[in-house]
N, CA, C, O and CB atoms as a CASP TS submission, in Angstrom:
PFRMAT TS
TARGET T0000
AUTHOR 0000-0000-0000
METHOD Language model
MODEL 1
PARENT N/A
ATOM      1  N   MET     1      84.136  47.454 107.897  1.00  0.00           N
ATOM      2  CA  MET     1      85.322  48.275 107.729  1.00  0.00           C
ATOM      3  C   MET     1      85.470  48.641 106.265  1.00  0.00           C
ATOM      4  O   MET     1      85.695  47.766 105.429  1.00  0.00           O
ATOM      5  CB  MET     1      86.580  47.545 108.242  1.00  0.00           C
ATOM      6  N   SER     2      85.353  49.863 105.957  1.00  0.00           N
ATOM      7  CA  SER     2      85.512  50.316 104.586  1.00  0.00           C
ATOM      8  C   SER     2      86.986  50.331 104.222  1.00  0.00           C
ATOM      9  O   SER     2      87.821  50.784 105.004  1.00  0.00           O
ATOM     10  CB  SER     2      84.891  51.708 104.391  1.00  0.00           C
ATOM     11  N   GLY     3      87.303  49.834 103.033  1.00  0.00           N
ATOM     12  CA  GLY     3      88.692  49.842 102.583  1.00  0.00           C
ATOM     13  C   GLY     3      89.490  48.644 103.043  1.00  0.00           C
ATOM     14  O   GLY     3      90.638  48.480 102.629  1.00  0.00           O
ATOM     15  N   CYS     4      88.919  47.801 103.886  1.00  0.00           N
ATOM     16  CA  CYS     4      89.624  46.623 104.382  1.00  0.00           C
ATOM     17  C   CYS     4      89.258  45.432 103.496  1.00  0.00           C
ATOM     18  O   CYS     4      88.090  45.245 103.153  1.00  0.00           O
ATOM     19  CB  CYS     4      89.270  46.339 105.883  1.00  0.00           C
ATOM     20  N   PHE     5      90.244  44.641 103.133  1.00  0.00           N
ATOM     21  CA  PHE     5      89.992  43.522 102.236  1.00  0.00           C
ATOM     22  C   PHE     5      90.772  42.322 102.711  1.00  0.00           C
ATOM     23  O   PHE     5      91.991  42.376 102.871  1.00  0.00           O
ATOM     24  CB  PHE     5      90.364  43.873 100.786  1.00  0.00           C
ATOM     25  N   LEU     6      90.051  41.230 102.937  1.00  0.00           N
ATOM     26  CA  LEU     6      90.685  39.989 103.366  1.00  0.00           C
ATOM     27  C   LEU     6      89.999  38.854 102.629  1.00  0.00           C
ATOM     28  O   LEU     6      88.775  38.734 102.678  1.00  0.00           O
ATOM     29  CB  LEU     6      90.599  39.798 104.922  1.00  0.00           C
ATOM     30  N   LEU     7      90.761  38.029 101.957  1.00  0.00           N
ATOM     31  CA  LEU     7      90.199  36.915 101.195  1.00  0.00           C
ATOM     32  C   LEU     7      90.756  35.621 101.764  1.00  0.00           C
ATOM     33  O   LEU     7      91.963  35.382 101.743  1.00  0.00           O
ATOM     34  CB  LEU     7      90.524  37.043  99.668  1.00  0.00           C
ATOM     35  N   PHE     8      89.861  34.798 102.269  1.00  0.00           N
ATOM     36  CA  PHE     8      90.279  33.523 102.831  1.00  0.00           C
ATOM     37  C   PHE     8      90.468  32.508 101.709  1.00  0.00           C
ATOM     38  O   PHE     8      89.721  32.520 100.731  1.00  0.00           O
ATOM     39  CB  PHE     8      89.248  33.012 103.862  1.00  0.00           C
ATOM     40  N   PRO     9      91.452  31.637 101.840  1.00  0.00           N
ATOM     41  CA  PRO     9      91.649  30.602 100.812  1.00  0.00           C
ATOM     42  C   PRO     9      90.372  29.773 100.653  1.00  0.00           C
ATOM     43  O   PRO     9      89.768  29.359 101.642  1.00  0.00           O
ATOM     44  CB  PRO     9      92.853  29.679 101.179  1.00  0.00           C
ATOM     45  N   GLY    10      89.973  29.541  99.431  1.00  0.00           N
ATOM     46  CA  GLY    10      88.780  28.755  99.162  1.00  0.00           C
ATOM     47  C   GLY    10      87.491  29.555  99.142  1.00  0.00           C
ATOM     48  O   GLY    10      86.419  28.986  98.934  1.00  0.00           O
ATOM     49  N   ALA    11      87.569  30.856  99.352  1.00  0.00           N
ATOM     50  CA  ALA    11      86.365  31.685  99.406  1.00  0.00           C
ATOM     51  C   ALA    11      85.698  31.800  98.037  1.00  0.00           C
ATOM     52  O   ALA    11      84.472  31.753  97.941  1.00  0.00           O
ATOM     53  CB  ALA    11      86.705  33.075  99.935  1.00  0.00           C
ATOM     54  N   VAL    12      86.496  31.951  96.978  1.00  0.00           N
ATOM     55  CA  VAL    12      85.924  32.139  95.639  1.00  0.00           C
ATOM     56  C   VAL    12      85.082  30.932  95.221  1.00  0.00           C
ATOM     57  O   VAL    12      83.959  31.127  94.757  1.00  0.00           O
ATOM     58  CB  VAL    12      87.042  32.381  94.611  1.00  0.00           C
ATOM     59  N   PRO    13      85.564  29.707  95.359  1.00  0.00           N
ATOM     60  CA  PRO    13      84.711  28.567  94.992  1.00  0.00           C
ATOM     61  C   PRO    13      83.403  28.528  95.788  1.00  0.00           C
ATOM     62  O   PRO    13      82.363  28.129  95.264  1.00  0.00           O
ATOM     63  CB  PRO    13      85.469  27.266  95.203  1.00  0.00           C
ATOM     64  N   LEU    14      83.464  28.942  97.050  1.00  0.00           N
ATOM     65  CA  LEU    14      82.235  28.961  97.859  1.00  0.00           C
ATOM     66  C   LEU    14      81.248  29.992  97.325  1.00  0.00           C
ATOM     67  O   LEU    14      80.049  29.722  97.251  1.00  0.00           O
ATOM     68  CB  LEU    14      82.562  29.262  99.334  1.00  0.00           C
ATOM     69  N   PHE    15      81.739  31.165  96.953  1.00  0.00           N
ATOM     70  CA  PHE    15      80.851  32.180  96.376  1.00  0.00           C
ATOM     71  C   PHE    15      80.281  31.696  95.042  1.00  0.00           C
ATOM     72  O   PHE    15      79.120  31.958  94.728  1.00  0.00           O
ATOM     73  CB  PHE    15      81.607  33.518  96.182  1.00  0.00           C
ATOM     74  N   LEU    16      81.102  30.988  94.255  1.00  0.00           N
ATOM     75  CA  LEU    16      80.608  30.456  92.988  1.00  0.00           C
ATOM     76  C   LEU    16      79.496  29.434  93.217  1.00  0.00           C
ATOM     77  O   LEU    16      78.530  29.386  92.456  1.00  0.00           O
ATOM     78  CB  LEU    16      81.754  29.820  92.195  1.00  0.00           C
ATOM     79  N   GLN    17      79.629  28.626  94.251  1.00  0.00           N
ATOM     80  CA  GLN    17      78.576  27.664  94.587  1.00  0.00           C
ATOM     81  C   GLN    17      77.286  28.383  94.988  1.00  0.00           C
ATOM     82  O   GLN    17      76.189  27.920  94.674  1.00  0.00           O
ATOM     83  CB  GLN    17      79.041  26.736  95.726  1.00  0.00           C
ATOM     84  N   LEU    18      77.425  29.517  95.682  1.00  0.00           N
ATOM     85  CA  LEU    18      76.247  30.260  96.112  1.00  0.00           C
ATOM     86  C   LEU    18      75.464  30.834  94.936  1.00  0.00           C
ATOM     87  O   LEU    18      74.287  31.165  95.084  1.00  0.00           O
ATOM     88  CB  LEU    18      76.654  31.374  97.047  1.00  0.00           C
ATOM     89  N   LEU    19      76.096  30.956  93.777  1.00  0.00           N
ATOM     90  CA  LEU    19      75.381  31.438  92.595  1.00  0.00           C
ATOM     91  C   LEU    19      74.271  30.477  92.172  1.00  0.00           C
ATOM     92  O   LEU    19      73.344  30.872  91.466  1.00  0.00           O
ATOM     93  CB  LEU    19      76.355  31.644  91.441  1.00  0.00           C
ATOM     94  N   ASN    20      74.362  29.217  92.601  1.00  0.00           N
ATOM     95  CA  ASN    20      73.346  28.207  92.283  1.00  0.00           C
ATOM     96  C   ASN    20      72.234  28.146  93.323  1.00  0.00           C
ATOM     97  O   ASN    20      71.358  27.286  93.236  1.00  0.00           O
ATOM     98  CB  ASN    20      73.995  26.845  92.159  1.00  0.00           C
ATOM     99  N   SER    21      72.254  29.021  94.281  1.00  0.00           N
ATOM    100  CA  SER    21      71.235  29.020  95.337  1.00  0.00           C
ATOM    101  C   SER    21      69.852  29.302  94.744  1.00  0.00           C
ATOM    102  O   SER    21      69.727  30.092  93.808  1.00  0.00           O
ATOM    103  CB  SER    21      71.578  30.070  96.427  1.00  0.00           C
ATOM    104  N   PRO    22      68.818  28.661  95.285  1.00  0.00           N
ATOM    105  CA  PRO    22      67.460  28.940  94.822  1.00  0.00           C
ATOM    106  C   PRO    22      66.947  30.292  95.329  1.00  0.00           C
ATOM    107  O   PRO    22      65.900  30.767  94.888  1.00  0.00           O
ATOM    108  CB  PRO    22      66.518  27.828  95.271  1.00  0.00           C
ATOM    109  N   HIS    23      67.680  30.903  96.246  1.00  0.00           N
ATOM    110  CA  HIS    23      67.276  32.183  96.836  1.00  0.00           C
ATOM    111  C   HIS    23      67.962  33.327  96.093  1.00  0.00           C
ATOM    112  O   HIS    23      69.190  33.407  96.055  1.00  0.00           O
ATOM    113  CB  HIS    23      67.622  32.232  98.354  1.00  0.00           C
ATOM    114  N   GLN    24      67.163  34.202  95.508  1.00  0.00           N
ATOM    115  CA  GLN    24      67.693  35.288  94.691  1.00  0.00           C
ATOM    116  C   GLN    24      68.612  36.209  95.488  1.00  0.00           C
ATOM    117  O   GLN    24      69.644  36.644  94.977  1.00  0.00           O
ATOM    118  CB  GLN    24      66.555  36.092  94.092  1.00  0.00           C
ATOM    119  N   ASN    25      68.250  36.511  96.734  1.00  0.00           N
ATOM    120  CA  ASN    25      69.091  37.419  97.518  1.00  0.00           C
ATOM    121  C   ASN    25      70.473  36.825  97.793  1.00  0.00           C
ATOM    122  O   ASN    25      71.453  37.566  97.876  1.00  0.00           O
ATOM    123  CB  ASN    25      68.404  37.759  98.838  1.00  0.00           C
ATOM    124  N   VAL    26      70.567  35.498  97.936  1.00  0.00           N
ATOM    125  CA  VAL    26      71.862  34.839  98.152  1.00  0.00           C
ATOM    126  C   VAL    26      72.702  34.963  96.880  1.00  0.00           C
ATOM    127  O   VAL    26      73.894  35.264  96.942  1.00  0.00           O
ATOM    128  CB  VAL    26      71.671  33.333  98.545  1.00  0.00           C
ATOM    129  N   CYS    27      72.065  34.727  95.718  1.00  0.00           N
ATOM    130  CA  CYS    27      72.774  34.864  94.439  1.00  0.00           C
ATOM    131  C   CYS    27      73.289  36.286  94.246  1.00  0.00           C
ATOM    132  O   CYS    27      74.424  36.491  93.816  1.00  0.00           O
ATOM    133  CB  CYS    27      71.855  34.477  93.271  1.00  0.00           C
ATOM    134  N   GLU    28      72.448  37.265  94.567  1.00  0.00           N
ATOM    135  CA  GLU    28      72.842  38.671  94.416  1.00  0.00           C
ATOM    136  C   GLU    28      74.025  39.013  95.310  1.00  0.00           C
ATOM    137  O   GLU    28      74.947  39.709  94.885  1.00  0.00           O
ATOM    138  CB  GLU    28      71.666  39.593  94.738  1.00  0.00           C
ATOM    139  N   GLN    29      74.001  38.526  96.542  1.00  0.00           N
ATOM    140  CA  GLN    29      75.116  38.789  97.457  1.00  0.00           C
ATOM    141  C   GLN    29      76.396  38.110  96.983  1.00  0.00           C
ATOM    142  O   GLN    29      77.486  38.663  97.130  1.00  0.00           O
ATOM    143  CB  GLN    29      74.767  38.314  98.870  1.00  0.00           C
ATOM    144  N   ALA    30      76.265  36.906  96.412  1.00  0.00           N
ATOM    145  CA  ALA    30      77.443  36.201  95.893  1.00  0.00           C
ATOM    146  C   ALA    30      78.039  36.968  94.715  1.00  0.00           C
ATOM    147  O   ALA    30      79.258  37.106  94.613  1.00  0.00           O
ATOM    148  CB  ALA    30      77.076  34.758  95.465  1.00  0.00           C
ATOM    149  N   VAL    31      77.176  37.467  93.823  1.00  0.00           N
ATOM    150  CA  VAL    31      77.651  38.261  92.686  1.00  0.00           C
ATOM    151  C   VAL    31      78.342  39.523  93.188  1.00  0.00           C
ATOM    152  O   VAL    31      79.406  39.889  92.688  1.00  0.00           O
ATOM    153  CB  VAL    31      76.479  38.626  91.739  1.00  0.00           C
ATOM    154  N   TRP    32      77.748  40.186  94.167  1.00  0.00           N
ATOM    155  CA  TRP    32      78.332  41.405  94.745  1.00  0.00           C
ATOM    156  C   TRP    32      79.710  41.101  95.332  1.00  0.00           C
ATOM    157  O   TRP    32      80.669  41.839  95.104  1.00  0.00           O
ATOM    158  CB  TRP    32      77.399  41.997  95.838  1.00  0.00           C
ATOM    159  N   ALA    33      79.797  39.998  96.098  1.00  0.00           N
ATOM    160  CA  ALA    33      81.075  39.638  96.726  1.00  0.00           C
ATOM    161  C   ALA    33      82.136  39.316  95.676  1.00  0.00           C
ATOM    162  O   ALA    33      83.278  39.763  95.782  1.00  0.00           O
ATOM    163  CB  ALA    33      80.890  38.438  97.668  1.00  0.00           C
ATOM    164  N   LEU    34      81.754  38.539  94.663  1.00  0.00           N
ATOM    165  CA  LEU    34      82.715  38.191  93.606  1.00  0.00           C
ATOM    166  C   LEU    34      83.169  39.439  92.849  1.00  0.00           C
ATOM    167  O   LEU    34      84.339  39.555  92.484  1.00  0.00           O
ATOM    168  CB  LEU    34      82.094  37.173  92.624  1.00  0.00           C
ATOM    169  N   GLY    35      82.249  40.367  92.613  1.00  0.00           N
ATOM    170  CA  GLY    35      82.619  41.620  91.961  1.00  0.00           C
ATOM    171  C   GLY    35      83.625  42.405  92.773  1.00  0.00           C
ATOM    172  O   GLY    35      84.573  42.969  92.229  1.00  0.00           O
ATOM    173  N   ASN    36      83.414  42.438  94.082  1.00  0.00           N
ATOM    174  CA  ASN    36      84.370  43.142  94.960  1.00  0.00           C
ATOM    175  C   ASN    36      85.737  42.473  94.944  1.00  0.00           C
ATOM    176  O   ASN    36      86.769  43.143  94.911  1.00  0.00           O
ATOM    177  CB  ASN    36      83.838  43.195  96.401  1.00  0.00           C
ATOM    178  N   ILE    37      85.733  41.145  94.967  1.00  0.00           N
ATOM    179  CA  ILE    37      87.010  40.410  94.950  1.00  0.00           C
ATOM    180  C   ILE    37      87.759  40.702  93.652  1.00  0.00           C
ATOM    181  O   ILE    37      88.954  40.996  93.674  1.00  0.00           O
ATOM    182  CB  ILE    37      86.771  38.875  95.104  1.00  0.00           C
ATOM    183  N   ILE    38      87.057  40.622  92.529  1.00  0.00           N
ATOM    184  CA  ILE    38      87.690  40.884  91.236  1.00  0.00           C
ATOM    185  C   ILE    38      88.210  42.315  91.175  1.00  0.00           C
ATOM    186  O   ILE    38      89.330  42.554  90.722  1.00  0.00           O
ATOM    187  CB  ILE    38      86.700  40.629  90.086  1.00  0.00           C
ATOM    188  N   GLY    39      87.395  43.270  91.632  1.00  0.00           N
ATOM    189  CA  GLY    39      87.812  44.678  91.627  1.00  0.00           C
ATOM    190  C   GLY    39      89.035  44.919  92.482  1.00  0.00           C
ATOM    191  O   GLY    39      89.956  45.623  92.067  1.00  0.00           O
ATOM    192  N   LYS    40      89.055  44.344  93.668  1.00  0.00           N
ATOM    193  CA  LYS    40      90.205  44.538  94.566  1.00  0.00           C
ATOM    194  C   LYS    40      91.448  43.874  94.004  1.00  0.00           C
ATOM    195  O   LYS    40      92.543  44.430  94.092  1.00  0.00           O
ATOM    196  CB  LYS    40      89.901  43.979  95.966  1.00  0.00           C
ATOM    197  N   LEU    41      91.292  42.686  93.425  1.00  0.00           N
ATOM    198  CA  LEU    41      92.456  42.004  92.869  1.00  0.00           C
ATOM    199  C   LEU    41      93.051  42.797  91.722  1.00  0.00           C
ATOM    200  O   LEU    41      94.272  42.839  91.566  1.00  0.00           O
ATOM    201  CB  LEU    41      92.083  40.601  92.399  1.00  0.00           C
ATOM    202  N   CYS    42      92.203  43.432  90.909  1.00  0.00           N
ATOM    203  CA  CYS    42      92.711  44.260  89.809  1.00  0.00           C
ATOM    204  C   CYS    42      93.494  45.446  90.353  1.00  0.00           C
ATOM    205  O   CYS    42      94.550  45.794  89.825  1.00  0.00           O
ATOM    206  CB  CYS    42      91.554  44.751  88.917  1.00  0.00           C
ATOM    207  N   VAL    43      92.970  46.072  91.419  1.00  0.00           N
ATOM    208  CA  VAL    43      93.671  47.204  92.029  1.00  0.00           C
ATOM    209  C   VAL    43      95.012  46.746  92.591  1.00  0.00           C
ATOM    210  O   VAL    43      96.025  47.417  92.391  1.00  0.00           O
ATOM    211  CB  VAL    43      92.811  47.848  93.143  1.00  0.00           C
ATOM    212  N   PHE    44      95.033  45.610  93.293  1.00  0.00           N
ATOM    213  CA  PHE    44      96.282  45.098  93.847  1.00  0.00           C
ATOM    214  C   PHE    44      97.267  44.762  92.736  1.00  0.00           C
ATOM    215  O   PHE    44      98.466  45.006  92.871  1.00  0.00           O
ATOM    216  CB  PHE    44      96.019  43.861  94.713  1.00  0.00           C
ATOM    217  N   LYS    45      96.761  44.200  91.632  1.00  0.00           N
ATOM    218  CA  LYS    45      97.643  43.858  90.516  1.00  0.00           C
ATOM    219  C   LYS    45      98.275  45.117  89.933  1.00  0.00           C
ATOM    220  O   LYS    45      99.469  45.137  89.636  1.00  0.00           O
ATOM    221  CB  LYS    45      96.867  43.096  89.425  1.00  0.00           C
ATOM    222  N   LEU    46      97.465  46.176  89.769  1.00  0.00           N
ATOM    223  CA  LEU    46      98.009  47.436  89.255  1.00  0.00           C
ATOM    224  C   LEU    46      99.055  48.016  90.201  1.00  0.00           C
ATOM    225  O   LEU    46     100.081  48.531  89.757  1.00  0.00           O
ATOM    226  CB  LEU    46      96.885  48.452  89.036  1.00  0.00           C
ATOM    227  N   LEU    47      98.794  47.932  91.498  1.00  0.00           N
ATOM    228  CA  LEU    47      99.768  48.439  92.471  1.00  0.00           C
ATOM    229  C   LEU    47     101.067  47.648  92.405  1.00  0.00           C
ATOM    230  O   LEU    47     102.152  48.222  92.491  1.00  0.00           O
ATOM    231  CB  LEU    47      99.189  48.379  93.893  1.00  0.00           C
ATOM    232  N   LEU    48     100.958  46.334  92.252  1.00  0.00           N
ATOM    233  CA  LEU    48     102.165  45.516  92.156  1.00  0.00           C
ATOM    234  C   LEU    48     102.954  45.830  90.898  1.00  0.00           C
ATOM    235  O   LEU    48     104.182  45.909  90.933  1.00  0.00           O
ATOM    236  CB  LEU    48     101.806  44.041  92.184  1.00  0.00           C
ATOM    237  N   VAL    49     102.245  46.010  89.778  1.00  0.00           N
ATOM    238  CA  VAL    49     102.926  46.358  88.533  1.00  0.00           C
ATOM    239  C   VAL    49     103.646  47.685  88.687  1.00  0.00           C
ATOM    240  O   VAL    49     104.802  47.820  88.287  1.00  0.00           O
ATOM    241  CB  VAL    49     101.929  46.421  87.362  1.00  0.00           C
ATOM    242  N   ARG    50     102.958  48.674  89.271  1.00  0.00           N
ATOM    243  CA  ARG    50     103.567  49.987  89.473  1.00  0.00           C
ATOM    244  C   ARG    50     104.783  49.876  90.399  1.00  0.00           C
ATOM    245  O   ARG    50     105.815  50.500  90.152  1.00  0.00           O
ATOM    246  CB  ARG    50     102.535  50.977  90.057  1.00  0.00           C
ATOM    247  N   GLU    51     104.656  49.084  91.459  1.00  0.00           N
ATOM    248  CA  GLU    51     105.761  48.920  92.402  1.00  0.00           C
ATOM    249  C   GLU    51     106.952  48.250  91.726  1.00  0.00           C
ATOM    250  O   GLU    51     108.093  48.658  91.940  1.00  0.00           O
ATOM    251  CB  GLU    51     105.311  48.098  93.621  1.00  0.00           C
ATOM    252  N   ARG    52     106.702  47.232  90.918  1.00  0.00           N
ATOM    253  CA  ARG    52     107.796  46.553  90.219  1.00  0.00           C
ATOM    254  C   ARG    52     108.468  47.501  89.231  1.00  0.00           C
ATOM    255  O   ARG    52     109.691  47.485  89.089  1.00  0.00           O
ATOM    256  CB  ARG    52     107.277  45.299  89.486  1.00  0.00           C
ATOM    257  N   HIS    53     107.674  48.327  88.547  1.00  0.00           N
ATOM    258  CA  HIS    53     108.225  49.292  87.599  1.00  0.00           C
ATOM    259  C   HIS    53     109.119  50.290  88.331  1.00  0.00           C
ATOM    260  O   HIS    53     110.225  50.588  87.881  1.00  0.00           O
ATOM    261  CB  HIS    53     107.091  50.029  86.848  1.00  0.00           C
ATOM    262  N   THR    54     108.636  50.803  89.458  1.00  0.00           N
ATOM    263  CA  THR    54     109.409  51.755  90.253  1.00  0.00           C
ATOM    264  C   THR    54     110.692  51.100  90.758  1.00  0.00           C
ATOM    265  O   THR    54     111.755  51.721  90.754  1.00  0.00           O
ATOM    266  CB  THR    54     108.571  52.283  91.439  1.00  0.00           C
ATOM    267  N   HIS    55     110.592  49.852  91.188  1.00  0.00           N
ATOM    268  CA  HIS    55     111.777  49.132  91.679  1.00  0.00           C
ATOM    269  C   HIS    55     112.807  48.980  90.563  1.00  0.00           C
ATOM    270  O   HIS    55     114.004  49.155  90.793  1.00  0.00           O
ATOM    271  CB  HIS    55     111.383  47.740  92.236  1.00  0.00           C
ATOM    272  N   ARG    56     112.344  48.654  89.353  1.00  0.00           N
ATOM    273  CA  ARG    56     113.275  48.500  88.225  1.00  0.00           C
ATOM    274  C   ARG    56     113.966  49.816  87.905  1.00  0.00           C
ATOM    275  O   ARG    56     115.170  49.845  87.650  1.00  0.00           O
ATOM    276  CB  ARG    56     112.537  47.981  86.981  1.00  0.00           C
ATOM    277  N   GLN    57     113.193  50.921  87.918  1.00  0.00           N
ATOM    278  CA  GLN    57     113.798  52.227  87.650  1.00  0.00           C
ATOM    279  C   GLN    57     114.844  52.557  88.702  1.00  0.00           C
ATOM    280  O   GLN    57     115.929  53.035  88.371  1.00  0.00           O
ATOM    281  CB  GLN    57     112.725  53.325  87.608  1.00  0.00           C
ATOM    282  N   THR    58     114.528  52.307  89.960  1.00  0.00           N
ATOM    283  CA  THR    58     115.465  52.575  91.051  1.00  0.00           C
ATOM    284  C   THR    58     116.714  51.712  90.897  1.00  0.00           C
ATOM    285  O   THR    58     117.832  52.187  91.093  1.00  0.00           O
ATOM    286  CB  THR    58     114.797  52.317  92.421  1.00  0.00           C
ATOM    287  N   GLN    59     116.521  50.450  90.547  1.00  0.00           N
ATOM    288  CA  GLN    59     117.655  49.546  90.363  1.00  0.00           C
ATOM    289  C   GLN    59     118.546  50.029  89.222  1.00  0.00           C
ATOM    290  O   GLN    59     119.771  50.005  89.341  1.00  0.00           O
ATOM    291  CB  GLN    59     117.164  48.114  90.086  1.00  0.00           C
ATOM    292  N   ARG    60     117.935  50.471  88.111  1.00  0.00           N
ATOM    293  CA  ARG    60     118.726  50.979  86.983  1.00  0.00           C
ATOM    294  C   ARG    60     119.522  52.217  87.385  1.00  0.00           C
ATOM    295  O   ARG    60     120.696  52.344  87.039  1.00  0.00           O
ATOM    296  CB  ARG    60     117.811  51.307  85.790  1.00  0.00           C
ATOM    297  N   ARG    61     118.885  53.126  88.113  1.00  0.00           N
ATOM    298  CA  ARG    61     119.593  54.333  88.565  1.00  0.00           C
ATOM    299  C   ARG    61     120.765  53.959  89.454  1.00  0.00           C
ATOM    300  O   ARG    61     121.855  54.516  89.323  1.00  0.00           O
ATOM    301  CB  ARG    61     118.638  55.278  89.320  1.00  0.00           C
ATOM    302  N   ARG    62     120.544  53.023  90.350  1.00  0.00           N
ATOM    303  CA  ARG    62     121.605  52.581  91.259  1.00  0.00           C
ATOM    304  C   ARG    62     122.757  51.977  90.455  1.00  0.00           C
ATOM    305  O   ARG    62     123.924  52.255  90.734  1.00  0.00           O
ATOM    306  CB  ARG    62     121.058  51.550  92.287  1.00  0.00           C
ATOM    307  N   GLU    63     122.431  51.154  89.460  1.00  0.00           N
ATOM    308  CA  GLU    63     123.470  50.548  88.622  1.00  0.00           C
ATOM    309  C   GLU    63     124.215  51.619  87.828  1.00  0.00           C
ATOM    310  O   GLU    63     125.435  51.545  87.687  1.00  0.00           O
ATOM    311  CB  GLU    63     122.853  49.507  87.663  1.00  0.00           C
ATOM    312  N   ASP    64     123.494  52.613  87.308  1.00  0.00           N
ATOM    313  CA  ASP    64     124.139  53.703  86.563  1.00  0.00           C
ATOM    314  C   ASP    64     125.086  54.488  87.473  1.00  0.00           C
ATOM    315  O   ASP    64     126.189  54.846  87.058  1.00  0.00           O
ATOM    316  CB  ASP    64     123.075  54.652  85.954  1.00  0.00           C
ATOM    317  N   MET    65     124.664  54.754  88.701  1.00  0.00           N
ATOM    318  CA  MET    65     125.504  55.504  89.636  1.00  0.00           C
ATOM    319  C   MET    65     126.749  54.691  89.994  1.00  0.00           C
ATOM    320  O   MET    65     127.844  55.245  90.101  1.00  0.00           O
ATOM    321  CB  MET    65     124.707  55.866  90.916  1.00  0.00           C
ATOM    322  N   MET    66     126.582  53.380  90.178  1.00  0.00           N
ATOM    323  CA  MET    66     127.730  52.539  90.512  1.00  0.00           C
ATOM    324  C   MET    66     128.716  52.494  89.335  1.00  0.00           C
ATOM    325  O   MET    66     129.930  52.521  89.534  1.00  0.00           O
ATOM    326  CB  MET    66     127.264  51.108  90.885  1.00  0.00           C
ATOM    327  N   GLU    67     128.189  52.424  88.125  1.00  0.00           N
ATOM    328  CA  GLU    67     129.042  52.419  86.939  1.00  0.00           C
ATOM    329  C   GLU    67     129.805  53.737  86.824  1.00  0.00           C
ATOM    330  O   GLU    67     130.995  53.741  86.509  1.00  0.00           O
ATOM    331  CB  GLU    67     128.204  52.172  85.670  1.00  0.00           C
ATOM    332  N   ALA    68     129.126  54.852  87.078  1.00  0.00           N
ATOM    333  CA  ALA    68     129.781  56.163  87.028  1.00  0.00           C
ATOM    334  C   ALA    68     130.873  56.245  88.085  1.00  0.00           C
ATOM    335  O   ALA    68     131.947  56.786  87.825  1.00  0.00           O
ATOM    336  CB  ALA    68     128.752  57.298  87.231  1.00  0.00           C
ATOM    337  N   ASP    69     130.608  55.713  89.275  1.00  0.00           N
ATOM    338  CA  ASP    69     131.629  55.697  90.330  1.00  0.00           C
ATOM    339  C   ASP    69     132.840  54.860  89.909  1.00  0.00           C
ATOM    340  O   ASP    69     133.977  55.262  90.153  1.00  0.00           O
ATOM    341  CB  ASP    69     131.037  55.145  91.644  1.00  0.00           C
ATOM    342  N   ARG    70     132.615  53.723  89.290  1.00  0.00           N
ATOM    343  CA  ARG    70     133.717  52.873  88.833  1.00  0.00           C
ATOM    344  C   ARG    70     134.534  53.589  87.762  1.00  0.00           C
ATOM    345  O   ARG    70     135.764  53.527  87.763  1.00  0.00           O
ATOM    346  CB  ARG    70     133.180  51.533  88.288  1.00  0.00           C
ATOM    347  N   GLU    71     133.835  54.275  86.839  1.00  0.00           N
ATOM    348  CA  GLU    71     134.537  55.004  85.787  1.00  0.00           C
ATOM    349  C   GLU    71     135.377  56.134  86.371  1.00  0.00           C
ATOM    350  O   GLU    71     136.510  56.354  85.942  1.00  0.00           O
ATOM    351  CB  GLU    71     133.541  55.561  84.767  1.00  0.00           C
ATOM    352  N   ARG    72     134.823  56.854  87.355  1.00  0.00           N
ATOM    353  CA  ARG    72     135.602  57.930  88.000  1.00  0.00           C
ATOM    354  C   ARG    72     136.812  57.359  88.708  1.00  0.00           C
ATOM    355  O   ARG    72     137.907  57.917  88.629  1.00  0.00           O
ATOM    356  CB  ARG    72     134.732  58.715  89.002  1.00  0.00           C
ATOM    357  N   ALA    73     136.615  56.242  89.404  1.00  0.00           N
ATOM    358  CA  ALA    73     137.734  55.608  90.134  1.00  0.00           C
ATOM    359  C   ALA    73     138.798  55.141  89.145  1.00  0.00           C
ATOM    360  O   ALA    73     139.994  55.301  89.388  1.00  0.00           O
ATOM    361  CB  ALA    73     137.231  54.404  90.995  1.00  0.00           C
ATOM    362  N   ALA    74     138.357  54.567  88.037  1.00  0.00           N
ATOM    363  CA  ALA    74     139.318  54.095  87.022  1.00  0.00           C
ATOM    364  C   ALA    74     140.067  55.280  86.423  1.00  0.00           C
ATOM    365  O   ALA    74     141.262  55.174  86.147  1.00  0.00           O
ATOM    366  CB  ALA    74     138.593  53.296  85.900  1.00  0.00           C
ATOM    367  N   GLY    75     139.391  56.403  86.219  1.00  0.00           N
ATOM    368  CA  GLY    75     140.038  57.605  85.687  1.00  0.00           C
ATOM    369  C   GLY    75     141.067  58.148  86.658  1.00  0.00           C
ATOM    370  O   GLY    75     142.128  58.608  86.236  1.00  0.00           O
ATOM    371  N   ARG    76     140.777  58.104  87.950  1.00  0.00           N
ATOM    372  CA  ARG    76     141.732  58.580  88.967  1.00  0.00           C
ATOM    373  C   ARG    76     142.957  57.689  89.000  1.00  0.00           C
ATOM    374  O   ARG    76     144.079  58.174  89.145  1.00  0.00           O
ATOM    375  CB  ARG    76     141.075  58.626  90.361  1.00  0.00           C
ATOM    376  N   GLU    77     142.745  56.367  88.865  1.00  0.00           N
ATOM    377  CA  GLU    77     143.869  55.425  88.902  1.00  0.00           C
ATOM    378  C   GLU    77     144.804  55.655  87.717  1.00  0.00           C
ATOM    379  O   GLU    77     146.022  55.535  87.850  1.00  0.00           O
ATOM    380  CB  GLU    77     143.356  53.970  88.900  1.00  0.00           C
ATOM    381  N   ARG    78     144.228  55.987  86.551  1.00  0.00           N
ATOM    382  CA  ARG    78     145.062  56.228  85.375  1.00  0.00           C
ATOM    383  C   ARG    78     145.919  57.471  85.546  1.00  0.00           C
ATOM    384  O   ARG    78     147.059  57.511  85.081  1.00  0.00           O
ATOM    385  CB  ARG    78     144.196  56.363  84.130  1.00  0.00           C
ATOM    386  N   LYS    79     145.372  58.493  86.215  1.00  0.00           N
ATOM    387  CA  LYS    79     146.083  59.763  86.413  1.00  0.00           C
ATOM    388  C   LYS    79     147.230  59.584  87.414  1.00  0.00           C
ATOM    389  O   LYS    79     148.227  60.303  87.346  1.00  0.00           O
ATOM    390  CB  LYS    79     145.105  60.862  86.909  1.00  0.00           C
ATOM    391  N   GLU    80     147.097  58.659  88.311  1.00  0.00           N
ATOM    392  CA  GLU    80     148.104  58.499  89.371  1.00  0.00           C
ATOM    393  C   GLU    80     149.252  57.694  88.938  1.00  0.00           C
ATOM    394  O   GLU    80     150.179  57.472  89.717  1.00  0.00           O
ATOM    395  CB  GLU    80     147.518  57.882  90.572  1.00  0.00           C
TER
END
């Protein structure tokens, strides 16, 4: 499945152990797998950072709108 990523707990140490294999093809596959894991984790980390940034901006806008509503309400109360 292209684009699908699933990492089982304990998988990284197992791939690291495979780097010591006497078989070159096993070592190459372990390096390939570890590279994919590192690459995917970096992408997920960037997505999380972007999501947190967007959430903070949305939260600030919401707080600004609530403050503006309170100020308008306070202004109406003073006029009455």
